[in-house]
C-alpha positions, 0 to 999 in steps of 0.5 A: 276113342280109337279114331282119336288115337289114330289121328294123334298118331298120324299127327305125330308121324307127320311131325316126325316126317316134317322134322326129318325132311327139314333135317335132310333139307339142311343137310342137302344145303350144307352139301351144296355149300361145301361142294361150291366152296370146294369148286371155288377152291379148285378153280382158284388153285387151277388159275394160280397154276395156270398163271405160274405156268404162263409166267414160266413159259414167258421166262423160258421164251425170253431166255430162248429169244435172248440166246438166239439174239446172242448167237446172231449177234456173235455171228454178225460180229464175226462176219463183220470182223472177217469183212474188215480183215478182207477189206483191209487186205484189199485196201493195201492192194488198192493203195499199191495199185493207185501208187503204181499208176500215179507214180512213175 
């Protein structure tokens, strides 16, 4: 009868090991699922941060470009005004020269 008790004990041990194995498998699946969820959350967060950085970069570039354009416009307007003033003074000289040549 000792052999029957040993077989029964082995069968119980096998059932216990199978139950522990199943519990461990489920725990591993849960760990993998949580890790995947965390990875996806981190990826979404990283993408959102990258988009925010890109938007901020584009805004900064637009501001810098506008500042450069404003500086060049102001410089061009100043140069144009200087040319107009110089041309006006030269025009008076030219008119005086023409009048001197035309009128006796």
